[in-house]
N, CA and C atoms of all chains as a GROMACS GRO file, in nm:
protein
  570
    1MET      N    1   0.088  -0.142  -0.019
    1MET     CA    2   0.018  -0.001  -0.026
    1MET      C    3   0.079   0.100  -0.024
    2SER      N    4   0.088   0.174  -0.121
    2SER     CA    5   0.118   0.288  -0.096
    2SER      C    6   0.088   0.454  -0.108
    3LYS      N    7   0.144   0.590  -0.094
    3LYS     CA    8   0.079   0.665  -0.085
    3LYS      C    9   0.065   0.736  -0.206
    4LEU      N   10   0.000   0.787  -0.257
    4LEU     CA   11  -0.081   0.829  -0.414
    4LEU      C   12  -0.033   1.013  -0.356
    5SER      N   13   0.004   1.066  -0.535
    5SER     CA   14   0.028   1.133  -0.459
    5SER      C   15  -0.067   1.244  -0.526
    6PRO      N   16  -0.105   1.395  -0.512
    6PRO     CA   17  -0.208   1.404  -0.550
    6PRO      C   18  -0.265   1.427  -0.685
    7ALA      N   19  -0.187   1.406  -0.763
    7ALA     CA   20  -0.203   1.382  -0.924
    7ALA      C   21  -0.276   1.236  -0.895
    8GLU      N   22  -0.192   1.162  -0.858
    8GLU     CA   23  -0.306   1.018  -0.860
    8GLU      C   24  -0.398   1.009  -0.776
    9ALA      N   25  -0.420   1.082  -0.709
    9ALA     CA   26  -0.520   1.067  -0.622
    9ALA      C   27  -0.621   1.128  -0.718
   10GLU      N   28  -0.632   1.206  -0.754
   10GLU     CA   29  -0.703   1.259  -0.852
   10GLU      C   30  -0.755   1.185  -0.949
   11ILE      N   31  -0.692   1.142  -1.027
   11ILE     CA   32  -0.706   1.007  -1.098
   11ILE      C   33  -0.781   0.899  -1.060
   12ALA      N   34  -0.720   0.844  -0.978
   12ALA     CA   35  -0.820   0.732  -0.918
   12ALA      C   36  -0.954   0.779  -0.818
   13LEU      N   37  -0.998   0.928  -0.795
   13LEU     CA   38  -1.115   0.984  -0.725
   13LEU      C   39  -1.193   0.949  -0.898
   14LYS      N   40  -1.151   0.941  -0.980
   14LYS     CA   41  -1.250   0.940  -1.073
   14LYS      C   42  -1.377   0.775  -1.124
   15GLU      N   43  -1.273   0.705  -0.982
   15GLU     CA   44  -1.320   0.561  -1.028
   15GLU      C   45  -1.463   0.582  -0.917
   16VAL      N   46  -1.457   0.660  -0.812
   16VAL     CA   47  -1.580   0.712  -0.716
   16VAL      C   48  -1.660   0.831  -0.766
   17SER      N   49  -1.751   0.830  -0.681
   17SER     CA   50  -1.869   0.944  -0.714
   17SER      C   51  -1.876   1.095  -0.604
   18GLY      N   52  -1.814   1.217  -0.658
   18GLY     CA   53  -1.872   1.297  -0.572
   18GLY      C   54  -1.746   1.361  -0.447
   19TRP      N   55  -1.638   1.248  -0.437
   19TRP     CA   56  -1.548   1.294  -0.339
   19TRP      C   57  -1.450   1.327  -0.385
   20ILE      N   58  -1.399   1.451  -0.313
   20ILE     CA   59  -1.313   1.517  -0.337
   20ILE      C   60  -1.175   1.534  -0.256
   21LEU      N   61  -1.056   1.570  -0.305
   21LEU     CA   62  -0.941   1.595  -0.238
   21LEU      C   63  -0.936   1.683  -0.187
   22ALA      N   64  -0.875   1.672  -0.041
   22ALA     CA   65  -0.901   1.755   0.064
   22ALA      C   66  -0.756   1.883   0.034
   23GLY      N   67  -0.759   2.004   0.039
   23GLY     CA   68  -0.688   2.112  -0.023
   23GLY      C   69  -0.564   2.051   0.031
   24ASP      N   70  -0.479   1.997   0.149
   24ASP     CA   71  -0.386   1.889   0.175
   24ASP      C   72  -0.332   1.794   0.091
   25GLY      N   73  -0.422   1.783   0.058
   25GLY     CA   74  -0.420   1.659  -0.081
   25GLY      C   75  -0.358   1.508   0.017
   26LEU      N   76  -0.417   1.531   0.157
   26LEU     CA   77  -0.374   1.405   0.281
   26LEU      C   78  -0.506   1.330   0.261
   27SER      N   79  -0.646   1.369   0.242
   27SER     CA   80  -0.710   1.258   0.241
   27SER      C   81  -0.851   1.308   0.186
   28ILE      N   82  -0.959   1.196   0.139
   28ILE     CA   83  -1.046   1.248   0.057
   28ILE      C   84  -1.174   1.311   0.116
   29GLN      N   85  -1.305   1.366   0.121
   29GLN     CA   86  -1.387   1.393   0.194
   29GLN      C   87  -1.547   1.356   0.069
   30LYS      N   88  -1.605   1.306   0.126
   30LYS     CA   89  -1.763   1.364   0.107
   30LYS      C   90  -1.888   1.376   0.179
   31THR      N   91  -2.005   1.419   0.120
   31THR     CA   92  -2.102   1.452   0.248
   31THR      C   93  -2.225   1.354   0.184
   32PHE      N   94  -2.254   1.271   0.260
   32PHE     CA   95  -2.398   1.200   0.185
   32PHE      C   96  -2.493   1.249   0.288
   33LYS      N   97  -2.613   1.285   0.210
   33LYS     CA   98  -2.700   1.318   0.265
   33LYS      C   99  -2.834   1.225   0.207
   34PHE      N  100  -2.919   1.164   0.352
   34PHE     CA  101  -3.009   1.080   0.337
   34PHE      C  102  -3.180   1.118   0.375
   35GLY      N  103  -3.295   1.020   0.334
   35GLY     CA  104  -3.377   1.032   0.370
   35GLY      C  105  -3.429   1.122   0.520
   36ASP      N  106  -3.375   1.070   0.589
   36ASP     CA  107  -3.367   1.057   0.765
   36ASP      C  108  -3.260   1.014   0.861
   37PHE      N  109  -3.246   1.010   0.996
   37PHE     CA  110  -3.118   0.942   1.065
   37PHE      C  111  -3.185   0.779   1.051
   38ASN      N  112  -3.272   0.731   1.017
   38ASN     CA  113  -3.250   0.570   1.003
   38ASN      C  114  -3.189   0.574   0.917
   39GLU      N  115  -3.223   0.629   0.805
   39GLU     CA  116  -3.177   0.589   0.666
   39GLU      C  117  -2.997   0.620   0.675
   40ALA      N  118  -2.943   0.722   0.741
   40ALA     CA  119  -2.811   0.755   0.765
   40ALA      C  120  -2.745   0.660   0.843
   41PHE      N  121  -2.824   0.647   0.933
   41PHE     CA  122  -2.713   0.569   1.061
   41PHE      C  123  -2.710   0.408   0.967
   42GLY      N  124  -2.823   0.348   0.945
   42GLY     CA  125  -2.845   0.239   0.815
   42GLY      C  126  -2.715   0.226   0.715
   43PHE      N  127  -2.662   0.338   0.656
   43PHE     CA  128  -2.575   0.354   0.566
   43PHE      C  129  -2.427   0.361   0.678
   44MET      N  130  -2.398   0.430   0.785
   44MET     CA  131  -2.310   0.413   0.887
   44MET      C  132  -2.289   0.266   0.928
   45THR      N  133  -2.385   0.178   0.913
   45THR     CA  134  -2.344   0.020   0.993
   45THR      C  135  -2.291  -0.042   0.900
   46ARG      N  136  -2.306  -0.018   0.777
   46ARG     CA  137  -2.275  -0.088   0.642
   46ARG      C  138  -2.136  -0.076   0.638
   47VAL      N  139  -2.072   0.089   0.645
   47VAL     CA  140  -1.938   0.092   0.619
   47VAL      C  141  -1.917   0.075   0.724
   48ALA      N  142  -1.951   0.083   0.840
   48ALA     CA  143  -1.895   0.065   0.956
   48ALA      C  144  -1.789  -0.130   0.962
   49LEU      N  145  -1.908  -0.242   0.909
   49LEU     CA  146  -1.844  -0.362   0.934
   49LEU      C  147  -1.768  -0.371   0.830
   50LYS      N  148  -1.725  -0.322   0.715
   50LYS     CA  149  -1.658  -0.294   0.560
   50LYS      C  150  -1.549  -0.229   0.590
   51ALA      N  151  -1.540  -0.154   0.701
   51ALA     CA  152  -1.410  -0.090   0.764
   51ALA      C  153  -1.345  -0.156   0.834
   52ASP      N  154  -1.442  -0.219   0.941
   52ASP     CA  155  -1.360  -0.318   1.049
   52ASP      C  156  -1.310  -0.414   0.974
   53LYS      N  157  -1.368  -0.441   0.901
   53LYS     CA  158  -1.331  -0.581   0.783
   53LYS      C  159  -1.176  -0.567   0.792
   54MET      N  160  -1.172  -0.425   0.688
   54MET     CA  161  -1.057  -0.382   0.631
   54MET      C  162  -0.960  -0.308   0.730
   55ASP      N  163  -1.011  -0.329   0.815
   55ASP     CA  164  -0.904  -0.238   0.969
   55ASP      C  165  -0.878  -0.132   0.891
   56HIS      N  166  -0.976  -0.060   0.838
   56HIS     CA  167  -0.918   0.074   0.810
   56HIS      C  168  -1.070   0.165   0.804
   57HIS      N  169  -1.072   0.250   0.925
   57HIS     CA  170  -1.178   0.347   0.968
   57HIS      C  171  -1.185   0.469   0.946
   58PRO      N  172  -1.259   0.523   0.880
   58PRO     CA  173  -1.337   0.682   0.848
   58PRO      C  174  -1.302   0.748   0.958
   59GLU      N  175  -1.279   0.915   0.970
   59GLU     CA  176  -1.346   0.985   1.028
   59GLU      C  177  -1.480   1.012   0.987
   60TRP      N  178  -1.579   1.022   1.055
   60TRP     CA  179  -1.713   1.066   1.050
   60TRP      C  180  -1.786   1.147   1.113
   61PHE      N  181  -1.858   1.265   1.055
   61PHE     CA  182  -1.959   1.335   1.153
   61PHE      C  183  -2.113   1.339   1.068
   62ASN      N  184  -2.210   1.282   1.214
   62ASN     CA  185  -2.301   1.277   1.172
   62ASN      C  186  -2.408   1.356   1.201
   63VAL      N  187  -2.434   1.413   1.156
   63VAL     CA  188  -2.597   1.465   1.244
   63VAL      C  189  -2.725   1.420   1.179
   64TYR      N  190  -2.836   1.386   1.220
   64TYR     CA  191  -2.968   1.356   1.139
   64TYR      C  192  -2.940   1.282   1.020
   65ASN      N  193  -2.974   1.334   0.916
   65ASN     CA  194  -2.933   1.288   0.756
   65ASN      C  195  -2.837   1.258   0.766
   66LYS      N  196  -2.749   1.396   0.758
   66LYS     CA  197  -2.612   1.399   0.688
   66LYS      C  198  -2.512   1.337   0.737
   67VAL      N  199  -2.412   1.232   0.686
   67VAL     CA  200  -2.287   1.220   0.699
   67VAL      C  201  -2.161   1.278   0.665
   68GLU      N  202  -2.075   1.320   0.685
   68GLU     CA  203  -1.942   1.379   0.678
   68GLU      C  204  -1.820   1.291   0.653
   69MET      N  205  -1.789   1.298   0.547
   69MET     CA  206  -1.658   1.174   0.586
   69MET      C  207  -1.525   1.211   0.520
   70THR      N  208  -1.456   1.164   0.625
   70THR     CA  209  -1.346   1.150   0.564
   70THR      C  210  -1.236   1.041   0.516
   71LEU      N  211  -1.159   1.034   0.481
   71LEU     CA  212  -1.090   0.937   0.456
   71LEU      C  213  -0.916   0.931   0.453
   72THR      N  214  -0.820   0.884   0.534
   72THR     CA  215  -0.696   0.898   0.536
   72THR      C  216  -0.623   0.761   0.537
   73THR      N  217  -0.538   0.716   0.504
   73THR     CA  218  -0.394   0.622   0.523
   73THR      C  219  -0.304   0.658   0.609
   74HIS      N  220  -0.332   0.636   0.768
   74HIS     CA  221  -0.202   0.705   0.853
   74HIS      C  222  -0.109   0.610   0.840
   75ASP      N  223  -0.095   0.502   0.770
   75ASP     CA  224   0.016   0.422   0.743
   75ASP      C  225   0.125   0.498   0.676
   76VAL      N  226   0.024   0.540   0.532
   76VAL     CA  227   0.123   0.601   0.427
   76VAL      C  228   0.110   0.762   0.494
   77GLY      N  229   0.050   0.830   0.546
   77GLY     CA  230   0.059   0.963   0.602
   77GLY      C  231  -0.033   1.044   0.455
   78GLY      N  232  -0.099   0.952   0.392
   78GLY     CA  233  -0.211   1.018   0.242
   78GLY      C  234  -0.318   0.961   0.287
   79VAL      N  235  -0.303   0.951   0.098
   79VAL     CA  236  -0.437   0.880   0.043
   79VAL      C  237  -0.376   0.752  -0.029
   80SER      N  238  -0.452   0.646  -0.024
   80SER     CA  239  -0.372   0.496  -0.077
   80SER      C  240  -0.528   0.482  -0.133
   81GLN      N  241  -0.476   0.378  -0.171
   81GLN     CA  242  -0.569   0.236  -0.250
   81GLN      C  243  -0.707   0.236  -0.151
   82LYS      N  244  -0.646   0.176  -0.075
   82LYS     CA  245  -0.728   0.136   0.042
   82LYS      C  246  -0.870   0.263   0.096
   83ASP      N  247  -0.853   0.403   0.069
   83ASP     CA  248  -0.943   0.503   0.057
   83ASP      C  249  -1.040   0.518  -0.051
   84ILE      N  250  -0.992   0.444  -0.165
   84ILE     CA  251  -1.050   0.444  -0.312
   84ILE      C  252  -1.142   0.336  -0.308
   85LYS      N  253  -1.050   0.200  -0.229
   85LYS     CA  254  -1.160   0.123  -0.213
   85LYS      C  255  -1.315   0.084  -0.111
   86LEU      N  256  -1.294   0.225   0.029
   86LEU     CA  257  -1.348   0.186   0.106
   86LEU      C  258  -1.457   0.322   0.057
   87ALA      N  259  -1.406   0.422  -0.016
   87ALA     CA  260  -1.476   0.528  -0.047
   87ALA      C  261  -1.610   0.478  -0.166
   88ALA      N  262  -1.552   0.381  -0.233
   88ALA     CA  263  -1.667   0.331  -0.368
   88ALA      C  264  -1.746   0.196  -0.276
   89PHE      N  265  -1.698   0.148  -0.185
   89PHE     CA  266  -1.766   0.082  -0.080
   89PHE      C  267  -1.895   0.187  -0.057
   90ALA      N  268  -1.783   0.286   0.004
   90ALA     CA  269  -1.978   0.374   0.107
   90ALA      C  270  -2.064   0.463  -0.040
   91ASP      N  271  -1.997   0.465  -0.163
   91ASP     CA  272  -2.093   0.514  -0.256
   91ASP      C  273  -2.215   0.400  -0.294
   92ASP      N  274  -2.118   0.262  -0.317
   92ASP     CA  275  -2.259   0.145  -0.315
   92ASP      C  276  -2.372   0.136  -0.185
   93ALA      N  277  -2.277   0.154  -0.067
   93ALA     CA  278  -2.370   0.140   0.022
   93ALA      C  279  -2.504   0.247   0.035
   94ALA      N  280  -2.444   0.354  -0.030
   94ALA     CA  281  -2.571   0.485  -0.036
   94ALA      C  282  -2.654   0.462  -0.072
   95GLY      N  283  -2.624   0.386  -0.213
   95GLY     CA  284  -2.747   0.404  -0.309
   95GLY      C  285  -2.782   0.419  -0.443
   96MET      N  286  -4.213   1.982   2.709
   96MET     CA  287  -4.041   2.010   2.689
   96MET      C  288  -3.993   2.178   2.703
   97SER      N  289  -3.950   2.166   2.801
   97SER     CA  290  -3.846   2.326   2.840
   97SER      C  291  -3.754   2.345   2.806
   98LYS      N  292  -3.696   2.479   2.748
   98LYS     CA  293  -3.548   2.489   2.784
   98LYS      C  294  -3.451   2.508   2.902
   99LEU      N  295  -3.388   2.428   2.922
   99LEU     CA  296  -3.310   2.503   3.049
   99LEU      C  297  -3.253   2.580   3.061
  100SER      N  298  -3.215   2.647   3.151
  100SER     CA  299  -3.148   2.770   3.196
  100SER      C  300  -3.011   2.741   3.181
  101PRO      N  301  -2.880   2.787   3.181
  101PRO     CA  302  -2.744   2.748   3.193
  101PRO      C  303  -2.792   2.681   3.361
  102ALA      N  304  -2.808   2.765   3.462
  102ALA     CA  305  -2.829   2.734   3.575
  102ALA      C  306  -2.884   2.591   3.598
  103GLU      N  307  -3.000   2.588   3.548
  103GLU     CA  308  -3.060   2.477   3.578
  103GLU      C  309  -3.019   2.296   3.498
  104ALA      N  310  -2.922   2.380   3.378
  104ALA     CA  311  -2.873   2.247   3.307
  104ALA      C  312  -2.762   2.192   3.386
  105GLU      N  313  -2.706   2.305   3.437
  105GLU     CA  314  -2.598   2.249   3.531
  105GLU      C  315  -2.650   2.174   3.636
  106ILE      N  316  -2.755   2.184   3.705
  106ILE     CA  317  -2.752   2.132   3.795
  106ILE      C  318  -2.832   1.963   3.757
  107ALA      N  319  -2.897   1.993   3.577
  107ALA     CA  320  -2.911   1.851   3.512
  107ALA      C  321  -2.824   1.725   3.546
  108LEU      N  322  -2.707   1.813   3.513
  108LEU     CA  323  -2.590   1.751   3.449
  108LEU      C  324  -2.564   1.730   3.590
  109LYS      N  325  -2.560   1.710   3.730
  109LYS     CA  326  -2.531   1.637   3.834
  109LYS      C  327  -2.572   1.455   3.808
  110GLU      N  328  -2.679   1.461   3.741
  110GLU     CA  329  -2.729   1.332   3.682
  110GLU      C  330  -2.683   1.255   3.623
  111VAL      N  331  -2.581   1.314   3.546
  111VAL     CA  332  -2.479   1.254   3.417
  111VAL      C  333  -2.348   1.266   3.481
  112SER      N  334  -2.304   1.206   3.350
  112SER     CA  335  -2.106   1.161   3.442
  112SER      C  336  -2.067   1.202   3.304
  113GLY      N  337  -1.967   1.351   3.348
  113GLY     CA  338  -1.856   1.343   3.282
  113GLY      C  339  -1.909   1.432   3.138
  114TRP      N  340  -2.030   1.487   3.122
  114TRP     CA  341  -2.112   1.596   3.021
  114TRP      C  342  -2.032   1.763   3.086
  115ILE      N  343  -2.037   1.801   2.972
  115ILE     CA  344  -2.014   1.967   3.012
  115ILE      C  345  -2.130   2.026   2.928
  116LEU      N  346  -2.176   2.166   3.008
  116LEU     CA  347  -2.240   2.280   2.922
  116LEU      C  348  -2.159   2.327   2.779
  117ALA      N  349  -2.174   2.359   2.654
  117ALA     CA  350  -2.100   2.441   2.622
  117ALA      C  351  -2.129   2.576   2.664
  118GLY      N  352  -1.997   2.639   2.582
  118GLY     CA  353  -2.032   2.756   2.621
  118GLY      C  354  -2.085   2.881   2.627
  119ASP      N  355  -2.182   2.850   2.494
  119ASP     CA  356  -2.279   2.938   2.475
  119ASP      C  357  -2.386   2.898   2.564
  120GLY      N  358  -2.400   2.720   2.632
  120GLY     CA  359  -2.549   2.714   2.712
  120GLY      C  360  -2.621   2.658   2.660
  121LEU      N  361  -2.594   2.627   2.509
  121LEU     CA  362  -2.702   2.573   2.439
  121LEU      C  363  -2.701   2.423   2.424
  122SER      N  364  -2.600   2.311   2.443
  122SER     CA  365  -2.600   2.196   2.412
  122SER      C  366  -2.526   2.134   2.542
  123ILE      N  367  -2.521   2.004   2.510
  123ILE     CA  368  -2.422   1.951   2.605
  123ILE      C  369  -2.309   1.887   2.538
  124GLN      N  370  -2.225   1.843   2.616
  124GLN     CA  371  -2.077   1.778   2.514
  124GLN      C  372  -2.025   1.665   2.580
  125LYS      N  373  -2.002   1.588   2.556
  125LYS     CA  374  -1.885   1.478   2.637
  125LYS      C  375  -1.775   1.416   2.518
  126THR      N  376  -1.691   1.341   2.529
  126THR     CA  377  -1.570   1.284   2.460
  126THR      C  378  -1.567   1.162   2.494
  127PHE      N  379  -1.614   1.023   2.420
  127PHE     CA  380  -1.598   0.875   2.508
  127PHE      C  381  -1.497   0.792   2.423
  128LYS      N  382  -1.423   0.725   2.504
  128LYS     CA  383  -1.321   0.659   2.428
  128LYS      C  384  -1.338   0.489   2.486
  129PHE      N  385  -1.298   0.431   2.355
  129PHE     CA  386  -1.320   0.280   2.425
  129PHE      C  387  -1.192   0.238   2.399
  130GLY      N  388  -1.239   0.118   2.366
  130GLY     CA  389  -1.083   0.004   2.327
  130GLY      C  390  -1.046   0.029   2.157
  131ASP      N  391  -1.152   0.013   2.087
  131ASP     CA  392  -1.108   0.027   1.922
  131ASP      C  393  -1.247   0.029   1.866
  132PHE      N  394  -1.239   0.072   1.751
  132PHE     CA  395  -1.350   0.097   1.680
  132PHE      C  396  -1.461   0.010   1.692
  133ASN      N  397  -1.461  -0.103   1.673
  133ASN     CA  398  -1.554  -0.219   1.718
  133ASN      C  399  -1.632  -0.161   1.866
  134GLU      N  400  -1.579  -0.122   1.975
  134GLU     CA  401  -1.639  -0.097   2.090
  134GLU      C  402  -1.676  -0.004   2.084
  135ALA      N  403  -1.676   0.123   1.990
  135ALA     CA  404  -1.721   0.227   1.968
  135ALA      C  405  -1.801   0.247   1.891
  136PHE      N  406  -1.822   0.175   1.773
  136PHE     CA  407  -1.945   0.184   1.649
  136PHE      C  408  -2.080   0.064   1.751
  137GLY      N  409  -2.024   0.017   1.855
  137GLY     CA  410  -2.115  -0.092   1.900
  137GLY      C  411  -2.209   0.060   1.987
  138PHE      N  412  -2.106   0.112   2.058
  138PHE     CA  413  -2.182   0.220   2.154
  138PHE      C  414  -2.251   0.283   2.032
  139MET      N  415  -2.236   0.356   1.934
  139MET     CA  416  -2.291   0.450   1.871
  139MET      C  417  -2.420   0.403   1.813
  140THR      N  418  -2.413   0.267   1.816
  140THR     CA  419  -2.556   0.167   1.770
  140THR      C  420  -2.664   0.140   1.867
  141ARG      N  421  -2.586   0.140   1.971
  141ARG     CA  422  -2.676   0.110   2.085
  141ARG      C  423  -2.784   0.272   2.100
  142VAL      N  424  -2.689   0.394   2.097
  142VAL     CA  425  -2.706   0.514   2.130
  142VAL      C  426  -2.816   0.554   1.966
  143ALA      N  427  -2.807   0.493   1.875
  143ALA     CA  428  -2.864   0.513   1.755
  143ALA      C  429  -3.034   0.452   1.749
  144LEU      N  430  -2.997   0.298   1.791
  144LEU     CA  431  -3.137   0.316   1.852
  144LEU      C  432  -3.266   0.393   1.950
  145LYS      N  433  -3.191   0.427   2.038
  145LYS     CA  434  -3.230   0.445   2.151
  145LYS      C  435  -3.289   0.642   2.085
  146ALA      N  436  -3.184   0.698   2.012
  146ALA     CA  437  -3.253   0.832   1.971
  146ALA      C  438  -3.303   0.820   1.906
  147ASP      N  439  -3.347   0.751   1.801
  147ASP     CA  440  -3.443   0.714   1.698
  147ASP      C  441  -3.565   0.686   1.720
  148LYS      N  442  -3.572   0.586   1.839
  148LYS     CA  443  -3.707   0.567   1.941
  148LYS      C  444  -3.719   0.712   2.010
  149MET      N  445  -3.669   0.749   2.042
  149MET     CA  446  -3.708   0.915   2.110
  149MET      C  447  -3.766   1.011   2.012
  150ASP      N  448  -3.698   0.998   1.881
  150ASP     CA  449  -3.722   1.085   1.804
  150ASP      C  450  -3.600   1.214   1.796
  151HIS      N  451  -3.499   1.152   1.890
  151HIS     CA  452  -3.389   1.276   1.957
  151HIS      C  453  -3.286   1.274   1.901
  152HIS      N  454  -3.224   1.291   1.844
  152HIS     CA  455  -3.115   1.239   1.779
  152HIS      C  456  -2.970   1.349   1.788
  153PRO      N  457  -2.834   1.274   1.769
  153PRO     CA  458  -2.680   1.345   1.871
  153PRO      C  459  -2.655   1.421   1.734
  154GLU      N  460  -2.586   1.472   1.756
  154GLU     CA  461  -2.474   1.538   1.653
  154GLU      C  462  -2.288   1.452   1.685
  155TRP      N  463  -2.251   1.359   1.614
  155TRP     CA  464  -2.151   1.281   1.669
  155TRP      C  465  -2.069   1.302   1.576
  156PHE      N  466  -1.958   1.276   1.628
  156PHE     CA  467  -1.820   1.254   1.525
  156PHE      C  468  -1.707   1.147   1.598
  157ASN      N  469  -1.680   1.023   1.476
  157ASN     CA  470  -1.617   0.921   1.497
  157ASN      C  471  -1.532   0.924   1.502
  158VAL      N  472  -1.369   0.842   1.542
  158VAL     CA  473  -1.260   0.840   1.482
  158VAL      C  474  -1.155   0.762   1.523
  159TYR      N  475  -1.196   0.602   1.456
  159TYR     CA  476  -1.193   0.513   1.553
  159TYR      C  477  -1.232   0.474   1.684
  160ASN      N  478  -1.171   0.484   1.792
  160ASN     CA  479  -1.234   0.481   1.929
  160ASN      C  480  -1.282   0.574   2.029
  161LYS      N  481  -1.287   0.670   1.938
  161LYS     CA  482  -1.340   0.815   2.029
  161LYS      C  483  -1.470   0.852   1.935
  162VAL      N  484  -1.547   0.906   2.024
  162VAL     CA  485  -1.650   0.934   1.966
  162VAL      C  486  -1.688   1.073   2.038
  163GLU      N  487  -1.724   1.201   1.980
  163GLU     CA  488  -1.751   1.320   2.039
  163GLU      C  489  -1.870   1.328   2.026
  164MET      N  490  -1.950   1.356   2.135
  164MET     CA  491  -2.080   1.388   2.135
  164MET      C  492  -2.156   1.509   2.160
  165THR      N  493  -2.259   1.546   2.084
  165THR     CA  494  -2.329   1.637   2.066
  165THR      C  495  -2.446   1.697   2.122
  166LEU      N  496  -2.537   1.745   2.198
  166LEU     CA  497  -2.675   1.723   2.268
  166LEU      C  498  -2.747   1.855   2.227
  167THR      N  499  -2.875   1.855   2.185
  167THR     CA  500  -2.912   1.979   2.176
  167THR      C  501  -3.049   1.966   2.137
  168THR      N  502  -3.160   2.031   2.166
  168THR     CA  503  -3.300   2.054   2.163
  168THR      C  504  -3.288   2.176   2.058
  169HIS      N  505  -3.350   2.106   1.925
  169HIS     CA  506  -3.388   2.226   1.796
  169HIS      C  507  -3.551   2.283   1.867
  170ASP      N  508  -3.610   2.224   1.876
  170ASP     CA  509  -3.714   2.266   1.944
  170ASP      C  510  -3.744   2.403   2.046
  171VAL      N  511  -3.681   2.354   2.090
  171VAL     CA  512  -3.643   2.476   2.235
  171VAL      C  513  -3.488   2.609   2.220
  172GLY      N  514  -3.417   2.535   2.144
  172GLY     CA  515  -3.352   2.605   2.079
  172GLY      C  516  -3.216   2.630   2.235
  173GLY      N  517  -3.218   2.497   2.231
  173GLY     CA  518  -3.112   2.467   2.406
  173GLY      C  519  -3.115   2.350   2.462
  174VAL      N  520  -3.117   2.322   2.556
  174VAL     CA  521  -3.100   2.205   2.604
  174VAL      C  522  -3.251   2.173   2.712
  175SER      N  523  -3.245   2.048   2.716
  175SER     CA  524  -3.388   2.014   2.786
  175SER      C  525  -3.374   1.893   2.862
  176GLN      N  526  -3.459   1.862   2.907
  176GLN     CA  527  -3.448   1.739   2.950
  176GLN      C  528  -3.413   1.614   2.888
  177LYS      N  529  -3.439   1.613   2.724
  177LYS     CA  530  -3.440   1.505   2.636
  177LYS      C  531  -3.326   1.491   2.612
  178ASP      N  532  -3.237   1.601   2.628
  178ASP     CA  533  -3.098   1.580   2.652
  178ASP      C  534  -3.034   1.517   2.714
  179ILE      N  535  -3.065   1.549   2.862
  179ILE     CA  536  -3.027   1.479   2.963
  179ILE      C  537  -3.069   1.276   2.985
  180LYS      N  538  -3.181   1.287   2.942
  180LYS     CA  539  -3.233   1.138   2.913
  180LYS      C  540  -3.110   1.068   2.833
  181LEU      N  541  -3.105   1.156   2.687
  181LEU     CA  542  -3.032   1.095   2.649
  181LEU      C  543  -2.885   1.066   2.667
  182ALA      N  544  -2.817   1.198   2.733
  182ALA     CA  545  -2.676   1.143   2.800
  182ALA      C  546  -2.690   1.047   2.911
  183ALA      N  547  -2.796   1.012   2.996
  183ALA     CA  548  -2.754   0.925   3.066
  183ALA      C  549  -2.770   0.815   2.994
  184PHE      N  550  -2.849   0.764   2.890
  184PHE     CA  551  -2.849   0.657   2.843
  184PHE      C  552  -2.698   0.610   2.773
  185ALA      N  553  -2.647   0.739   2.761
  185ALA     CA  554  -2.510   0.683   2.607
  185ALA      C  555  -2.445   0.638   2.796
  186ASP      N  556  -2.425   0.737   2.859
  186ASP     CA  557  -2.362   0.701   2.988
  186ASP      C  558  -2.329   0.486   3.027
  187ASP      N  559  -2.480   0.489   3.022
  187ASP     CA  560  -2.507   0.345   3.060
  187ASP      C  561  -2.476   0.255   2.936
  188ALA      N  562  -2.489   0.326   2.863
  188ALA     CA  563  -2.391   0.193   2.693
  188ALA      C  564  -2.298   0.190   2.685
  189ALA      N  565  -2.268   0.318   2.738
  189ALA     CA  566  -2.067   0.313   2.730
  189ALA      C  567  -2.028   0.195   2.832
  190GLY      N  568  -2.122   0.210   2.946
  190GLY     CA  569  -2.077   0.065   3.064
  190GLY      C  570  -1.981   0.135   3.180
   0.00000   0.00000   0.00000
C-alpha cells in the first residue's frame, strides 16, 4: 500500500462519485445526505462493518440525515488505494 | 419539554457523568473513548436505536475508538430534559 500523489489521487477519484481531495492532498472527503436519521445510520452501519473488516476506519460526523466522511491512510501519511476502495463501498452502500 | 437555563442545565448535569455545558449554554458535550473501533461503533449503535426511538438525535463525530457527542434540543433552541435523558442512556451504554 503506497501513498498516492495528489495527481494520482485525482485520477483514482474518477473511480468513485462526488469525493474530493482535501486541500492538503492528504485525505478524501464526501458529504452524504439521506432521507432521515434511520437511513443515515443504516448507511454508517454498513460502512462500519466493511471498515472494521478492512481494518481501515473513517473519520465521520453525523447529524440527523447527513454524514460527512473523511478517509486517509495513517500508515502512508496520506491517500492510498484503501481509501478509494472504502469510498467506492460507501458509494454503493448509499445506493 | 422546556428549555433549561444554564443554571438549570448545570444542576441537571449532576445526574450524568462527564458531560459539560457548551460555552454558549445551548448544548451539552462529552467525548467517549473505547478500546477500539468495534467497541466505539457498538456504543453508537445502541445510542442510535435509542435516539431514533426518542426522535431525538445526536450530533457526533467518530474516529477509531473516540466518539465526540453533542446534544441539543432544536425545538426549544437549547438544552432540555431530552438531552439529559439521552446523555444518561449514553453513559449506561458506554458501560
